C-alpha positions in Angstrom: 0.0 0.0 0.0 1.1 3.5 -0.8 1.4 6.0 2.0 1.1 9.7 1.4 2.3 12.4 3.9 1.7 16.0 3.2 3.6 18.9 4.8 4.0 22.7 4.4 0.5 23.9 5.5 0.1 26.8 7.8 -1.4 30.2 8.4 -0.5 32.9 5.8 -1.8 36.3 5.1 -3.7 37.2 1.9 -1.4 37.6 -1.0 1.3 35.5 0.4 2.7 32.3 -1.0 3.1 28.8 0.3 4.5 25.5 -1.0 3.0 22.2 0.0 4.8 18.9 -0.3 3.6 15.3 -0.4 5.9 12.3 -0.2 4.8 8.9 -1.4 6.3 5.8 0.3 5.7 2.1 -0.1 4.0 0.6 -3.2 5.9 -0.9 -6.1 6.2 2.1 -8.5 8.9 4.6 -8.6 6.6 7.3 -9.8 2.8 7.9 -9.6 0.3 10.2 -11.1 -0.5 12.6 -8.3 -3.0 15.3 -7.4 -4.1 17.8 -4.8 -7.6 18.1 -3.6 -9.0 20.5 -0.9 -12.0 20.6 1.3 -13.2 23.6 3.3 -15.5 23.1 6.3 -19.1 22.7 5.2 -18.1 22.4 1.5 -17.6 19.6 -1.0 -14.1 18.3 -1.9 -12.7 20.4 -4.7 -10.1 19.5 -7.3 -7.0 21.7 -7.2 -4.3 20.3 -9.4 -2.9 17.1 -10.9 0.1 15.9 -12.7 0.9 12.8 -14.7 3.5 10.2 -13.5 6.1 11.7 -15.8 5.3 15.3 -15.0 4.6 16.0 -18.7 0.9 16.8 -18.2 -0.8 19.0 -15.6 -4.4 19.9 -14.7 -5.7 22.7 -12.7 -9.0 23.6 -11.2 -10.6 26.8 -12.4 -10.3 28.5 -9.0 -6.5 28.1 -8.8 -5.5 28.3 -12.5 -2.8 31.0 -12.9 -2.0 31.1 -9.2 -0.9 27.6 -8.3 1.7 25.4 -9.9 1.9 21.6 -9.5 5.3 19.9 -9.8 6.7 16.5 -9.0 10.0 14.7 -8.7 9.6 10.9 -8.7 7.6 10.2 -5.5 7.4 13.8 -4.2 4.6 16.1 -5.2 4.6 19.9 -4.7 2.0 22.6 -4.9 3.4 26.2 -5.3 0.6 28.5 -4.2 0.7 32.2 -4.9 -1.6 35.1 -4.2 -3.4 33.1 -1.6 -6.9 34.3 -0.6 -9.3 33.5 2.2 -11.3 31.2 -0.2 -8.2 29.0 -0.4 -8.6 28.1 3.3 -9.0 24.3 3.4 -7.5 21.0 4.2 -5.3 20.1 1.3 -5.0 16.4 0.6 -2.5 14.6 -1.7 -3.7 11.7 -3.9 -1.8 9.2 -6.0 -2.5 6.5 -8.5 -0.7 4.2 -11.0 -2.9 5.6 -13.8 -3.6 9.1 -14.9 -6.8 10.3 -13.3 -6.6 14.1 -13.8 -9.3 15.9 -11.9 -11.3 12.8 -11.1 -11.5 12.0 -7.4 -10.9 8.3 -8.0 -7.3 8.1 -6.9 -6.3 4.9 -5.2 -4.2 6.5 -2.4 -4.9 9.5 -0.2 -3.0 11.4 2.5 -4.5 12.7 5.7 -4.1 16.3 4.5 -2.4 19.5 5.7 -4.2 22.7 6.8 -3.9 26.0 4.9 -5.5 29.0 6.5 -5.8 32.4 5.0 -7.6 34.8 7.2 -10.1 37.3 5.9 
């Protein structure tokens, strides 16, 4: 089984930047297709960004396009977040799969999440 551990969350001011990381351990593959999802209290889970196993293809949710950048290096996933706003406040979860899933929330492996808070 693949284990995913996120890090890098925290409290930031509006307009600031933050980088999240997710490390995949276990499993049998050296690289996975990976993605970020987020969920704010009282709201549905929302797709943020995804990247293919090779890093050649990326996907972004409309709400973060142009502000966030997803990157990966083998088993490590990153999310560079810029111009953060209060609506970005959520628990950000890392997901991984052997196959490309893009924005679909059908990834096989999920992390516990890391909190990002941007006060009003």
